[in-house]
N, C-alpha and C positions, 0 to 999 in steps of 0.2 A: 260638501266633502270636508271631513275633518283634517286636521294637520297631518302631513305625511309621517310625522314622528309617531302618531297614534295608529297609523294605518286607517283603513276605512272598511265599513261593512256595506254591502249592497243589500238593503232590506226590502223584502217584498211582503206586502201585507195582503191578507185575504180575510174573509169573514170569520174564520176560526182561529187563525194564527198568523204570525209573521215568520218569514223564513230567513234564517241566518244562512244565506245561500252561498256567499263566497267572501273570502277575506283576501285582500291584496296585501302581501307582506310588505313591511316598511322598506325592506331591501330593494323593492322594485321602484321606490320613489326617491331614493337617496340623491339623485341628481338635482332635485328641486330644493334641496336644503342649502341655504346660503353658508351655513357653518361647516358644510362637508369639506373634508380635506382628503385628497387621494392619498392612501397609505403607500409609502415608498417601497415596502417590501411585500406587497401583495403579488408575489410571483409563485409559479408552480415549482417550489423548491422543497427539498426535504430538510437539508441542513441550512439553517438561516445564517450561519457564519460565512462571511464573504472574504475571499483573499483578493486584495487589490495590489497589483504590482506597480510600484512607482518607477517609471522609466526616466530617472533624472539624468539624462545623457544629453550630449550635444550633437550626436551623429544619428541621423534618422535611420540609416541602413543598419547600424549597430542596434538601435532601439527595436527595430522590427525583428531582427534576428533573435534577440533575447526574448522578445514578446512571443515569438513562435514557440520557443522552448518552454516558456512559462505556461503558455496556453496548452501545450501537450501535457504538461505536468498537472493541469487542472485549475489554473488561475481563472477566477471568475471575471474580474474587472482589470482593465489595462489602463494605467494612468500615463497620459502624455505629460511629462514633467515640465515644470516652469522653465528650466534651461532649454529644453527642446523646443518649446513654443517660442521662446525669445530668439532662438537661432533660426528656426524654420518657419515660424509663423503658424497660421491656421492650417497650412498645408500639412503639417505633421499630424494634426487631428484627422484631417480628411484621409490621408494615406493609411493611418492606423485603422480607421473605421472600414475603409475599403478592404483592407487585408484581413480584418477580423470582424466580419459583420455579425457573428454570433456572440460577441463579447461586448460588455458595456465598456464604453470608452469614456474615461474621465479626463477632462481638460483642466489641468491644475493652473488656472489663470491667476489665482491669488489676487483677485480684483479688489482694488481699493476705492476706485471711483468709476463713474460711467458704467454702472452695473448693467443697465439695459443694453447698451451698445455691445459690450464685450460678450454677454451671454448670447445675444443674437448672433454674433459672429461665430461663436463656438457651435451653436445649435445648427446653423446653416452648413457647417462643415462636418457634421456628424457626431458631435459630442452628445453623450447620454447624461452625463453629470458634469457640472462645472463647480469650481471652488471660488468662494468669495471670502475675503478676510473678515474675521469677526470684529476687528477694530474699525471697520468701515462705518460710515454714517448709516443710520437706519434707513434713510431714503434710498441709498445705493442698494442695500439688500432688498428692500421692498420692490424697487424697480426691477432688480434682477429676477425676483420671484415672479413678477407679472409676466415678463418675457418668457421665462422658463415654462410657465403654464401655457402660454400661447403655443410654444413649440413642443410641449409634451416631454420636457426633460426635467432633471432634478438639480437642486442646489445643495451643495455641501458647504457649510461655513467652517472655516479654519480658525480655531481659537488661539493660534500662535500670536504672542504679543499681548493677549488680553490679560489684564491683571486679575480681575475677579471672574474666573471662568464659569463658576456655577451660576452666578447672577446673569451673566451674558448668555449662557446656554438657555436659561429659562426665557429670557427675552426673545431669543431667536426662535425657540419653539413656538412661542406665542405669535410671532410673525408668520409662521408657517413654513419654515425651512424644513427640508427633507432629512438632512443628516447633519450631525455636528462632529467635527474632527478635533480630537485632543491631540495636539501635535507639538513635539519637542524638536526644534530645528537642529540642523547639523552643528551650528555654532554653539547652541545651548548644550548639545550632547558633549561637545569638547570640554565643557565646564562641569561635566559629570551629572547633568540633569537628565531626568527620565519622565516620560508621559504617565508613568504609573502613579506619580504623586497626585495627579488631578483626575485620572480616569474614573476611579471608583466614585468620587463625589459627583461628577457630571452624570455618570450612568444612573445614579440614584435620583438625580434632580429632574431628569426629563424622561418622557415616554418614547420619544423618537429614537431611531437607531443612532448609536454613537460609534464613530470610527476612531482608530488610534494609529498614530505614526510616530516614528522617532527611534531609529536604531534597533528595530525589532529583528529577532533571529529565532532559530530553533530553540534556544534556551529560554528566551523571555516570552515567547508567544503563549505558552500554557498559562502564564500568569495573567496576561491581558484577557485571555478567554475567561479565566476564573473571575476576573473583575467585571465582566459583563460586556466587553466590547463586541459589537456585531460585525463591523468591517475592520479587518486587520490589514493595514497598509505596510507592505514590506518593500524596501528598496535595495540597498547595497547587498544585503544578505543573499539576494537572488541575482541582481545585475552584475555583481563582481564574483560570483561563484564560478568555479571551474565547470560545474555542470548545473546550470540554472534549472533545467527540467527536473533533475533529481531532487534538488533542494525544494522546488515548488511542490513536488509530489510528497515529500516528507512533511511539509507544512499542512497540506490537505489531509494527510494521514493523522496529524495531530488534531485537526478539526473533527475527524470521524471518531477518534479515540474519546474526545470530550463528549461528542454527541451520544456515543454508546453509553458512556457513564450517566449522562442525563436521562436517557431512556430507562436504564435499569433503576436509577434512583426514583424516577417518576412512577414506575410500575410498583415499586416497593411502597412508596408513600401512598399511592392510591389504594393498593391492596390493604394496607394497614388501616386506612380510613374506613374502607368498606366493612372491614371486620368490626370496627368500633360501632358503625351504624347498625350492623346486624345485632350487636349486643344490646342496643338501645331501643330496638323495635318494641312497640307495645301491642299486646294481643288485641285490645279493644279497637285499636286503629286499623289493624289488618282485617279483623273480622268485619268492621264497618265497611271497608272497601269491598270485600268479597261479597257480603250480603247485598250491598247496593248494586253490584254487577249482576248478581243472580236475579235480583228482583226487577231489573230495568227492562223496559220494552226495547229501547235502543240505547247504545252506548256511544257517546261522542267524546273524543279525546282531543285536547288542545294544549299546545305548548309553543313557545317562540324560540327561534334559534336552535341551539343544541337540545333544549328541552323538547322542542317539536320533533326532532329526529328520534328521540327516545320514545315519544308518544306514538309515532308512526310504527316503530318496531313493535311496541306493545300491541297496537291495533292489529298488526298482521298476525301476531301470535294468537290473539283472541279470535280472529276470523278463522284461523285453522281449527279452533276448538268449537266452531259453529256459533259464536256469539254474533249478534246483530250489531256490528260496530262500524263507526265512521270516524274519519279525521276531519275536524273543522278546517275549512279552507279548500277542500277538494271540490271539484265541480259536481261530483255525484252525491255530495252530502245532502240528505233530505232536511226537512224542517224539524226543528226541535219541538217536541210536544210534551204534554203532561204525561208523567210516568217514565220519561227518559232520564238518562244519567249523563252528566258532564264530568269527565275526569280532567281537571285543570292542573297542569304541571308548571310551576313557577318557583324558582329558588327563592326569590325575594318576596313573592306574594303580592307584588305591587305593579307588575307589568300591566299597563292600562288595558291593552286589548284582551288579556286574559281575564282581568277583573270585569270588564264590560260583558264578556261572554258569560261569566258566572252570574251576573245580575240578570241577564236575559233568561238564562236557564231557570233561575228562581221565579222570575215573573211568569214564565210559561208553566209553572207547576211541576218542574222537574227537580231532581236532586243534584247536588254538587259535591264531588269529592276533591279536595285540594291536596295535592302532593307538593309540599313546600318546606322550606327550612324555618319558616316563621309562623307559628300558630296565631300570633296576634296581628298578623298582617291584614290588609284589606281583604285579600282573597280568603285567608283563614277564617276571618269573621263571617264571611258570606257562606262558607261551606257547611254542609250538613255533617260531613266527616272530614277530619284533617289527619293525614298521614305525615308525620314530621320526619323529614330526612335531613339531618345536619349537613351543612355544606359550608358556605362562606361564614366568616366570623361576625359579620355585621351587615345590616341592611343599608345600602347606599343607593337610594332611588335614582339620583341623577346619573349614576354610572351603571344602571341596570341594562338589560340586554339591548333595548332599542336605542337608548342614549349612547351606549358603547359602540353600537353598530354605526350610528350616524356620525359620530365623532372619530370613528376608527381608532378607538382606544384599546389596543391589544397588546398583550405581552407575549414575547416569542416562546419562551420555555416556561410556561406557567400552568403546569398540570393541576395545581391546587385550585385554580380558578374553575375547573370543570368537575370538582368533586361532587357537587350536587347531582349533576347529570349522570356521572359514572355510577354513583350509589343508587340513584333512582332506576337506572337500567338494570342493575344486578338485582335490586329489590323486586322489580316487576317480573323479571325472569323467574325469581324465586316464587312469586305468587302463582305464576303459570305452572311451575313444577309441582305445585301442590294439587 
């Protein structure tokens, strides 16, 4: 069996041909990869911005009362603040989780030492996320992460007090922390400091979600959203408000306003790109694709990830037009034989499983049409016909589909990363429309 990163083929040989019978997607094997990191925001969410309410109080009943109002207003995470934990102990975490089982409970431990011990205490009492100080020793953080993995909870590292926040953020990401918090403390706020000074730099430096805290309110939240914060931590603006529920609701409305702006901008950007692709289409490439389809005995379509979904949609359209078409990887897919056609979809043209399939198709005496952004890629050089669909601006094999999937390297609002698939989908629909 090949490496799980490559996936594997079950190859059946006969006297006349070998059958590319089934392909097991790399996503089915990810648990075997030592470098795999569970992505912290793989949740069934629409809006990826999270409101975390910091309950920096000393009275547990008051904290629960405010938490109830914040939860009604739409708060996603409830933070048991450091003062509350110092006053009530882990009982505060347990009571909060018992009262709000459908909310993520953050235990703001601000751990500086004995990371494993404190994380285990919080986890046993119901915490979903725990905070560790970024100035803590690396071993403290690594021990905390090990225990967090054991209990299935997350670690947020607070950069308060860290001198070089960007450098430390990169180190923490490498260790495997789930979230980084850019935090301006109350005493620092009194001196006129703000988390905005460091937020943008940290967001640009790391791929993991970045939280922000420090005197945030309805006036400043739009700015931190603009700078790329994923988790917005709000304390006194909610806890000291006359109507915590209403303030929480207004903050959530700000999230949705930004989300709608993002959707509209993404749609405009994608549409603009697709129009540019349409202008660059070459007659000889389109004709080569259509002629190959008409002349094929059987058509096989293959793509990985989003490209695979585009391929499946195209296969269904072809089936409705009475083409003899199959998707590579389905259990009913027959053997590839001489006179058949493989339509291989890969933005980079370097995805190994796609390239392997193209090589097999050529060996069997079939034709290959490559739909890719790079004519000079390995796939492009193997193909009989290349349809070039511009997408990404450069080929980066280590971060192509399979590597990205294994390392869970995703960007939250990155529609430009799907331009190849979007353009290919519209192009193939255009082919069918003809």
